[in-house]
C-alpha positions in Angstrom: -77.8 92.5 61.9 -77.1 88.8 61.0 -74.8 89.8 58.2 -72.9 92.2 60.5 -72.5 89.4 63.2 -71.3 86.9 60.7 -68.8 89.3 59.1 -67.6 90.3 62.6 -66.9 86.7 63.5 -65.3 85.9 60.2 -63.0 89.0 60.1 -59.8 87.3 61.4 -60.3 84.3 59.1 -60.9 86.6 56.1 -57.7 88.5 57.1 -55.7 85.3 57.3 -56.9 84.2 53.9 -56.1 87.6 52.3 -52.6 87.7 53.8 -51.8 84.0 52.9 -51.8 84.8 49.2 -48.7 87.0 49.8 -46.8 84.7 52.1 -43.6 83.6 50.3 -40.7 81.4 51.4 -37.1 81.6 50.2 -36.0 78.3 48.8 -32.7 78.1 47.0 -32.4 81.2 44.9 -36.1 81.8 44.5 -39.3 82.8 46.4 -42.1 80.3 46.5 -45.7 80.6 47.8 -46.0 79.2 51.3 -49.3 77.5 50.6 -48.1 76.0 47.3 -44.3 75.5 47.2 -44.4 74.7 43.5 -45.7 78.2 42.7 -43.0 80.9 42.3 -44.0 84.2 44.0 -44.9 87.2 42.0 -44.5 85.5 38.6 -47.0 84.1 36.2 -50.1 82.8 37.9 -49.2 84.1 41.3 -48.7 87.6 40.0 -52.1 87.6 38.4 -53.6 86.2 41.6 -51.8 88.7 43.8 -52.9 91.7 41.7 -56.5 90.7 41.4 -57.8 88.5 44.1 -55.0 89.2 46.7 -55.2 93.0 46.6 -59.0 92.7 46.2 -59.2 90.7 49.4 -56.9 93.1 51.3 -58.9 96.2 50.1 -62.3 94.5 50.5 -61.9 92.6 53.7 -58.9 93.8 55.7 -59.3 97.5 55.1 -62.8 97.7 53.6 -64.9 96.1 56.3 -63.7 98.3 59.1 -64.0 101.4 56.9 -67.6 100.5 56.0 -68.4 100.1 59.7 -66.6 103.4 60.4 -68.6 105.1 57.6 -72.0 104.0 58.9 -71.1 104.8 62.5 -69.7 108.2 61.6 -72.8 108.9 59.5 -75.1 108.0 62.5 -72.9 109.4 65.3 -75.5 112.0 66.3 -78.2 109.3 66.5 -76.4 106.5 68.3 -79.1 106.3 71.0 -81.9 105.8 68.5 -83.4 102.3 68.4 -82.9 101.9 64.7 -79.1 102.7 64.9 -78.7 100.6 68.0 -80.4 97.7 66.4 -78.4 97.9 63.2 -74.9 98.8 64.5 -75.1 98.4 68.2 -72.7 95.4 68.0 -70.0 97.8 66.9 -70.4 100.7 69.4 -72.7 99.5 72.2 -70.1 99.2 75.0 -68.1 102.3 74.1 -68.4 105.9 75.2 -70.1 108.2 72.6 -66.8 110.0 71.8 -65.2 106.6 71.1 -68.0 105.2 68.9 -65.3 104.2 66.3 -63.3 102.0 68.8 -64.3 98.7 67.2 -62.4 99.7 64.1 -59.3 100.1 66.3 -59.9 96.6 67.6 -60.2 95.4 63.9 -56.8 97.0 63.3 -55.4 95.1 66.2 -56.9 91.8 65.0 -55.6 92.4 61.5 -52.1 93.2 62.7 -51.9 90.1 64.9 -53.2 87.9 62.0 -50.6 89.5 59.7 -47.9 88.7 62.3 -49.2 85.1 62.5 -49.0 84.7 58.7 -45.7 86.6 58.0 -44.1 86.2 61.4 -42.4 82.8 60.9 -40.0 84.6 58.6 -38.8 86.7 61.6 -37.9 83.6 63.6 -39.4 82.7 66.9 -37.6 85.4 68.9 -38.4 88.1 66.3 -42.1 87.1 66.1 -42.4 87.0 69.9 -40.8 90.5 70.3 -43.0 91.9 67.5 -46.1 90.5 69.0 -45.2 91.9 72.4 -44.6 95.3 70.9 -47.9 95.2 69.1 -49.8 94.2 72.2 -48.0 96.8 74.3 -48.9 99.5 71.7 -52.5 98.5 71.7 -52.6 98.3 75.5 -51.2 101.8 75.9 -53.6 103.1 73.3 -56.5 101.6 75.1 -55.5 102.8 78.5 -54.9 106.3 77.1 -58.2 106.4 75.2 -60.5 104.9 77.9 -63.1 103.8 75.3 -65.5 101.9 77.5 -68.7 103.2 79.1 -68.5 102.9 82.8 -71.8 104.1 84.0 -72.1 101.7 87.0 -69.6 99.4 88.8 -70.9 96.4 86.7 -69.9 98.2 83.5 -66.2 98.0 84.5 -66.2 94.4 83.5 -65.8 95.3 79.8 -62.7 97.4 80.4 -61.2 94.7 82.7 -61.9 91.9 80.2 -60.4 93.8 77.3 -57.2 94.6 79.3 -57.1 91.1 80.7 -57.1 89.8 77.1 -54.1 92.0 76.3 -52.0 91.9 79.4 -51.4 88.2 80.2 -49.1 87.9 77.2 -47.0 90.7 78.7 -46.8 88.9 82.1 -45.0 85.8 80.9 
């Protein structure tokens, strides 16, 4: 449970770290690594880094962690009410309807896409980054409204749905 909690909290940071290794900037006639402008992109040292550590981080962290969570939730989907499953994986499905036990992986996808926009977005310019972010948030808001993933067994349970939408919608109001 502790490992799951730590990885859950570190997920956006791990995504940012993984994407940063591929963030290049055009200077003159060449591309240079944003975090080290003396390093040419996709040549020499950076190529080795990108193919080993960079892709490893993307596969392991950005894609792998949500897929591992999805694997364990899917494997235990018939026993989600059991104490053992709730203790181990309740962080990832506790507030969702049984049919939407996988919804936390959707939220991980949203987090990864926003982090990716944060890392690579400056190349789009301020207006392009803002429009892309608005489109992403609109897409995930529509997806959430359509899927209705949260358990609403009493009036007090509506707070999860409201908080999640409140987190997405204020950006669209400005």
